[in-house]
N, C-alpha and C positions, 0 to 999 in steps of 0.2 A: 635703600632705593636702588633699583637697577636703572642705570643711565642708558640713554641713546637707544631708543626702540624705534623700529620701523613705523612709518606713518601712512595714513591714508584718510580719505574723507569719511565721516561718519556714515555708516550704511543705513541707519534709521534716523528718523527725526525724534530727538529726545524732547519731550514736552513735560514740564513740571506740572504737578497737580495745581488746580486752581486754589489760590489763597484767599481766605476771607478778608474783609476790610480790616484796616488797622483798628485795634481795640486796646484797652488798657488792662485787660485781665491778665492774670499770671499765665505764663505759657507752659508751666509744668517743668518736669525734670527731663533733661536732655543729656545724652552722652555724645561726646565728640572725640574722634580719633586725632591724637596729637602725633602725626606721622614723624618718622625718625630722620627727616632731613629738614634743613633750616627753614626754607620758605613755607613749607607745609606746617611746621611747628609754630611759626609765628602766626600764620593764618588762624590756626586753632585757638591760640591765645587771644587774638583780636576778636574772634567770634565769641569766646567765653565772656570777655569784658562787655561787649555790646549787648549780648543776649541777657546777661545778668543785670547790668546796670540800666540798659535801655528798655528791656521788656519784662524784667522780673523773673526770668527763667532761673532754674537751679541747674547749673552745668557741671558735669563730671568729665574730666579729660582722661582718656585711656590711651595707653601706648598703642601705636599702630604702624603698619607697613603696608605696601600696596596690596599684595596678594592675601595676607592674613585678614586685613581689614575688609577687603572686598568680599572674601568668602564668608566671613562672619555676618556681614550685613545682608548678603544674599541668602544665606541659609538660616540664620538665627534672628535677623532683623535687629541686630545690634553691632556696633554702636549706631546712634541715630544719624550721624553725619561724618563724612570724610571730606574735609574742606578742600583738599588738593589731590584729586585722583587723576593720575596720568592715564588717559583712556587707552592709549595704545597697548598698555600692558594687560588689559582685561577686555579688549574691544568686543570679542565675540560673546563671552558670557554676560557682559554688561548689556549688550543689545537684547539678549534673550531675557535678562532680568527685567529690563524696562518694558519689553513687550508683554511679559507675563505679570506685570504689576508688582514685582517684588522690590524694585528700586526706582528712584526718581532722580533725574539729572537736572540740576538747577543752573547756577551761574557758570559761565566760562571764566573761572577765577583768574587765569592768566589770559588776558584778552588778546594778546598777540601770540599766545601759544608758547610752548617750550621750543626754543630754537637752538640749532647747532650748525657748525660749519667751520670754515677756515677764516681766520681773522688776521688783521694787521693793526698796528697802533694808528690812531687818528692823525697824530702829527706826521706820520709817514704818508698816509693817504692824502693829506692836504699838501704836502710837499711834492707829491708825485700823483697828480690827478689822473694821469694816464693809466694808473693801476686801478682799474675799475672792475676787475674780475680775477678769479684765481689764475686763469690762463695768462693774463697780462702780468701778474706777479711772478710767474715762473719764467718770464723773459728777463728778469732782473735778479739773478742769484747774488750779485754783488751787494744788493741792498739788504739781504737777509743772511749774513755770514753765519756759518755753522760754528758752534762753540769749540769744536776740536780742530777745525780746518777752515780758516777764514777765506780760503780760495774757493770754497764750495758754499752754496746756499743751504739753508736748513728749513725743513718742514717739521715742526714739533708735533709729535704723535700724541694720541690719547693715552691715558695711563694703561699699563699692562693689565690684562685680564678683563677690561671693559669691552663691551660690544663695539664701541666706537674705534677701538684699536684696529679691529678687522676692517671696518669700512674705510678708515683713513689709509691703511696700507694698500687696499685695493684701488682707491682713488689715486694714490701716489703713482701706482703702476699704470693705471689707465691714462693718466695725464702725461706719461713719459717724463716724469719730473727728474729722474736720475739723469736722463740724457740732456736735460736742460741745465745740469750742473748742480742739482740739489741732492742732499742726503736726507733720509728720514731719521729724525733724532728721537730716540727713546728717552723720555724724561723720567721714567722709572716709577712715578707715582703721581697722584693728584697734587701733592705738595711740590714735587719737582716741576710739574707743568706750571703751577702757579708761580713758583720761584723764577722760572725762565721769563715769564711776562714781567714780573716786578723788576728783575734785573735789567731787562731791555728798557723799561721805562726810566729807570734811574740813570741810564746812560743815553737815553733818547736814541737807542739803536734800533735797527730793523728787527722785526719778529714776524714770523708767519707760521701758523699752525692751527690745530684743532682746539675749539673750545665751545662752550654752550652757555645758554642763558635761560633763566635768571640765576646769577651767581654773584658772590661777594667780589670776586676778582673783576668782573665786568662792571660792577657798581663802582669800584675804586679806580679802575684804569679804563680810559675811553678807547674802545676798540671798534673797528669797522669790520663787519662781516662781508666778505667778498662773495659775489654770486659765481656759480659755475655757468658754463656756456649752454647748458641744457636744463630743462625743468626736471623735477623729481619724477622718476619712473618707478612706481612701486613694484611692478612685476620684476623689473631688472634688479631692483634693490634686494628683494626677497630671494631671487634666484642666484644672485652673484655678489652684488656690492657688499652685502652683509654676511657673506659666506666665507669662512677661512680658506685661504689659498685658492680662491676662484681662479680658474685657468686663464680666462680671457676677460678681465673686467673692462667695463666701458665707463666713460665719464657719466656721472649722475649727480644730482643735487640731494643734499640731506633733506629728510622730511621735517615738517613742523609738527610737533606733538600737541595734540589737543588736551587741555587740562581743565577739568570741570570739578565742581562740587557735586557730590552725590549724597542723597539722603534716602532714608527709608520712608515708605508711605505713612507709617505711623507717626513719623516726625512731622510730616506735612499736615497731618490731622490734629495731633495734640499741640503742635506749636505753630499752627497756621498763622497766628498773629505775627509771627516773625518771618514767614516765608517770603514776603516781598523783599525783606532785607537780604535773605539768602540768595534770592534770584537776582538782586541788583548789584551785589558787591563784586567788583572786578578791578584788578590793578594791572599795571603794565610791567614788563620786564625791567624797564628803567627804574621804576619806583621800587620794585622788589630788590633789584641789584643794589641800589643806594642803601636800602634798609639793611641788607645783608652785609654790606661793607661796613656800615656803622656798627653792626653787631659784632663783626670780626675784630674791628679795631678796639672796641670797648670791652671785648670778652664778655659780652652780655648774654643773658639767657633768652629763651623764646619769649618769656613774659616781659622781660625788660624791653625787648625789641617791639613788642606789641604796644606797650605804653609809649615808647618813643614814636612809633608810627602815629598813634592817636594824638599825641601832642604836637607832632611836626606836620602832619598832613590833614588838618581839619577840613579843608575845602573838599578833599577827596571823599573822606568817609561820611561827612555830613550829607553829601549828595545821595548816599545810599539809604537815608533815613528821613522820616518825617521830622519836622523841626522840634516837636516836643520830645521825641525820643532822643534825638541828637543832643538836646540840651541836658537831658538826664545823664547821658554818657559823659558829656563835657564836665558836668558838675562833680562827677565821681573821680575825675583824673587828679 
């Protein structure tokens, strides 16, 4: 999965095909992409369990990733569903596919979207309520000591090679963070970035840097995302903030990434009995983060995490289903 993509509002209104009334008949054979990142993989397994046990579908999971899965659905009409499609990665061709009737967009599965930004630990935010923005945090380098030089503050960067490394570097320069006494710290990898947060929490030390949600780390450690002083400017983001070595970057806010479930028209037709479920199911970053944290700590598979979700959050998923369907799922757990 490619992380941290530029965002903007959907240019067209995505409308799912009308679903027939709930019925008890078999919904047929369905193929679902089990995307190769944790939140999407768990969503696919949850869908498999609910569609099989609740609706009598026969579900096949197929390996997937954003671009290959989208291209196959768009050109070949298979697989039938991508449970977690990050729209910004395929916005223009997806809009064309929807307008031309080759694909259907259903639920906004991450109801608060995929978010990214600069974060601090909640215990520090509560101890220093005056730090309510990135700019305010940069007034206090002493609260965020750099690992190699405690006399300097640290902003922890996105992992090397990711798009967010570029935007973080540009924002660091735009904010004049170095002049405020901060160094931009290269954490080396996603594991290094995660470790820096875990280490700060163990010591209840200050930490400031880039991260995104939903993730296991933010499910395990309570972090507060700080706003920037200006709203997201997509034109400036595309022209400079996300461009390597932009000569004159300006302060900008990170985009919110829209994350939807996409299905093929044939899915809506042959499995229409289940379309209301597909259009209804949506969960928050907090829920997904907690689930991913459990998955990480338990060294669990996507399937394990799906069953854990269904056993732990019945009030949430039952709201997506009629009572009789929910009862069938519950009986199968």
